[in-house]
C-alpha positions in Angstrom: 111.4 148.5 93.3 108.2 149.0 95.8 110.9 150.2 98.2 112.6 152.6 96.1 108.9 153.9 95.3 108.1 154.0 98.6 111.5 155.8 100.1 110.9 159.3 96.6 107.0 159.7 98.2 109.7 159.5 102.0 111.6 162.4 100.4 109.0 164.4 98.8 107.4 165.1 102.3 110.2 166.1 104.3 110.2 169.4 103.7 106.8 170.3 105.6 108.1 169.0 108.8 110.2 172.3 109.0 106.4 174.0 109.1 104.0 171.4 110.4 106.8 170.5 113.6 106.4 174.2 115.2 103.0 174.6 114.2 101.9 171.7 116.6 103.9 172.2 118.8 102.5 175.9 119.7 99.3 175.2 119.0 100.2 171.6 121.6 102.1 174.2 124.3 98.7 177.2 123.5 96.4 173.8 125.2 98.2 173.0 127.9 98.1 177.2 128.9 94.8 176.7 129.2 94.3 173.5 130.6 97.6 172.8 133.0 96.2 170.0 133.2 97.7 168.1 130.0 101.2 170.3 130.2 103.1 166.2 130.8 101.1 165.4 127.8 101.7 168.1 125.9 105.9 167.7 127.0 105.9 163.7 126.2 103.7 163.9 122.5 105.7 167.1 121.4 109.2 165.4 121.9 108.4 162.0 120.3 107.5 164.5 117.9 110.4 166.1 117.4 112.2 162.5 117.8 110.4 161.1 114.8 110.7 163.7 112.6 114.7 164.2 112.8 114.1 159.5 112.1 112.6 161.1 109.1 114.6 163.6 108.2 118.0 161.8 108.2 116.9 158.3 106.9 119.5 159.5 104.3 121.9 159.7 107.0 121.5 157.0 109.9 124.5 157.3 111.8 124.3 159.1 115.4 120.3 160.3 113.7 119.6 161.1 117.8 122.5 163.6 118.4 120.6 165.2 115.8 117.9 165.5 118.3 118.8 166.6 121.1 119.4 171.2 120.2 115.3 171.0 119.6 114.3 168.6 122.1 116.6 171.3 124.4 115.6 174.4 123.3 111.7 172.6 123.5 111.9 171.1 126.7 113.7 174.6 127.7 111.6 176.7 126.7 108.4 175.0 127.7 109.2 175.2 131.7 110.4 178.3 131.7 107.3 179.6 131.1 105.7 178.5 133.8 107.8 180.3 136.2 107.8 184.0 134.7 104.6 185.7 134.6 102.7 187.6 131.5 101.1 186.4 128.4 102.7 189.0 126.6 106.0 187.3 127.3 104.9 183.9 127.1 103.6 184.2 123.6 107.3 185.7 123.5 108.6 182.4 124.6 106.3 180.3 122.7 107.1 182.0 119.5 110.7 181.9 119.8 110.4 178.3 120.2 108.5 177.2 117.2 110.5 179.6 115.3 113.7 177.7 116.0 112.9 175.1 115.8 111.1 176.0 111.6 115.2 177.3 111.6 116.3 174.3 112.9 114.4 171.4 110.9 114.5 173.8 108.2 118.8 173.9 108.2 119.1 169.9 109.0 116.9 169.7 105.5 118.5 171.5 104.0 122.1 170.1 105.1 121.0 166.7 104.6 119.7 166.7 101.2 122.7 169.2 100.2 125.3 168.2 97.6 128.9 167.8 98.2 131.3 170.6 98.2 130.3 174.6 98.7 126.9 174.0 99.1 126.9 171.2 101.7 129.7 173.2 103.5 127.6 176.3 103.6 124.5 174.3 105.4 126.9 172.8 108.1 128.0 176.7 108.3 124.6 178.0 109.3 123.4 174.7 111.6 126.4 174.7 113.9 125.2 178.2 114.0 122.0 177.0 115.0 123.3 175.0 117.6 125.2 177.4 119.4 122.5 179.9 119.6 120.0 176.6 120.6 122.5 176.3 123.2 122.4 179.5 124.8 118.5 179.6 124.6 118.7 176.6 126.3 120.7 176.9 128.7 119.2 180.2 129.9 115.7 178.0 130.0 117.0 175.6 131.3 119.1 177.4 134.6 116.2 179.8 134.7 113.7 177.2 135.9 116.6 176.3 137.7 117.0 179.4 140.0 113.6 180.4 139.9 111.8 177.2 140.8 113.0 177.7 144.6 110.2 180.8 144.9 107.1 178.1 144.2 108.0 174.8 145.9 110.4 173.7 148.7 112.8 172.4 146.2 116.2 173.1 146.8 118.9 173.5 144.1 121.2 171.6 144.9 119.0 168.2 144.0 118.7 169.2 140.8 122.1 170.2 139.7 123.2 166.6 137.9 120.7 168.4 135.8 122.0 171.2 134.5 125.2 169.0 134.3 123.5 166.6 131.9 121.7 169.2 130.0 125.2 170.9 129.3 127.2 167.8 128.7 124.2 166.7 125.8 124.7 170.4 124.3 129.1 169.7 124.0 127.9 166.0 122.4 126.0 166.9 119.5 128.3 168.7 118.4 130.4 165.8 117.2 127.8 164.9 114.2 128.4 168.4 112.4 132.1 169.1 113.4 134.4 167.7 110.0 136.4 165.7 112.1 133.5 163.5 113.3 136.4 161.8 115.0 137.0 164.0 117.8 136.6 162.5 121.1 134.6 164.8 123.6 137.8 164.4 125.8 139.0 166.2 129.1 138.5 169.1 128.3 134.9 169.0 127.0 134.0 167.5 130.8 137.0 169.5 133.0 134.2 172.7 131.3 130.7 170.8 132.2 131.7 170.2 136.1 132.8 174.5 136.2 129.9 175.2 134.9 127.6 173.5 137.0 129.8 174.6 139.7 129.3 177.8 138.4 125.3 177.6 138.6 125.4 176.5 142.3 127.5 179.6 143.3 124.9 182.2 140.8 122.3 180.3 142.7 123.3 181.7 146.6 123.3 185.7 144.9 120.4 187.3 146.0 119.3 188.0 141.7 116.3 187.7 140.2 116.2 184.7 138.4 117.3 186.3 135.2 119.6 187.8 135.9 121.1 184.7 136.8 120.6 182.8 133.9 122.3 185.2 131.7 125.2 185.1 133.8 125.0 181.1 133.4 124.6 181.9 129.3 127.2 183.8 128.8 129.2 181.5 130.9 128.5 178.6 128.5 129.2 179.9 125.3 132.4 181.4 127.3 133.1 177.7 127.7 131.5 176.7 124.8 134.4 179.0 122.5 137.5 177.4 124.7 136.5 174.3 124.1 135.6 175.1 120.1 139.9 176.5 120.3 141.0 173.5 121.9 139.3 171.1 118.7 140.6 173.3 116.2 144.2 173.4 118.5 143.8 177.4 118.3 143.7 177.6 122.1 145.6 180.1 123.5 145.4 183.5 125.2 146.0 185.9 122.8 142.4 183.4 121.0 141.4 184.0 123.9 141.5 187.6 125.2 138.7 188.9 122.7 135.6 186.4 124.4 136.8 186.3 128.5 137.1 190.5 128.1 133.3 191.0 126.1 132.1 187.9 128.4 133.5 190.0 131.4 131.9 192.7 130.3 128.6 191.5 129.9 128.2 189.7 133.0 130.2 193.3 135.0 127.4 194.8 133.5 124.4 192.7 134.3 126.0 192.6 137.5 126.0 196.2 138.5 122.7 197.5 137.1 120.6 194.1 138.3 118.4 194.9 141.2 119.4 192.7 144.3 116.5 190.9 145.8 
């Protein structure tokens, strides 16, 4: 009886998480903007808070609950790192607000998905959550590789040394979808590992181009989206040339437009 009462109290306050966590993350970011020496402390505390909040939200579904934390943690860490290499308070605050908005949308979507009833409602919440993961993956790849491409301008650090970090981040972005797929027993597969290797090699190749780090990061984000499209088609059993033509055309046109309009360093 006491356990049941405690569980009901916990469920009652779960709905405040989508409001509290983004606010705490944004306020924490303002702290290290004023006091840079608190940067790593704030990142560690907010990351821990995000993980604990995910654990708190997924009490009804404990299997693999850490995978639910991959997207919000990577988005927060990626965008927090990205603002260290960009200039202008307007852009910095825009990025931080984007991080807070994503955390709000993700935790709200996760709360609705975990507490949804069986049937069409849970299928709808699942689709919305998967769309958030796709958008979050794009943000993570852009911000993480943007930081990676821009870092050598500030420190004597060869991009090759941190290339494994890029591979791990992309791999985690693929792994997280095993929880949100209707077929949860679906293995990651050799196709995903091959795409991770190709994207990592692409990051190294892009780093050799004398272009602004934002342009290079956008190249990587587009490449990631195309690679993930291949992976989704493979998982659904509909991977063929016809289904790939439009994504390949759109990705190629986007990258070509960026390449032709970008200023060379």
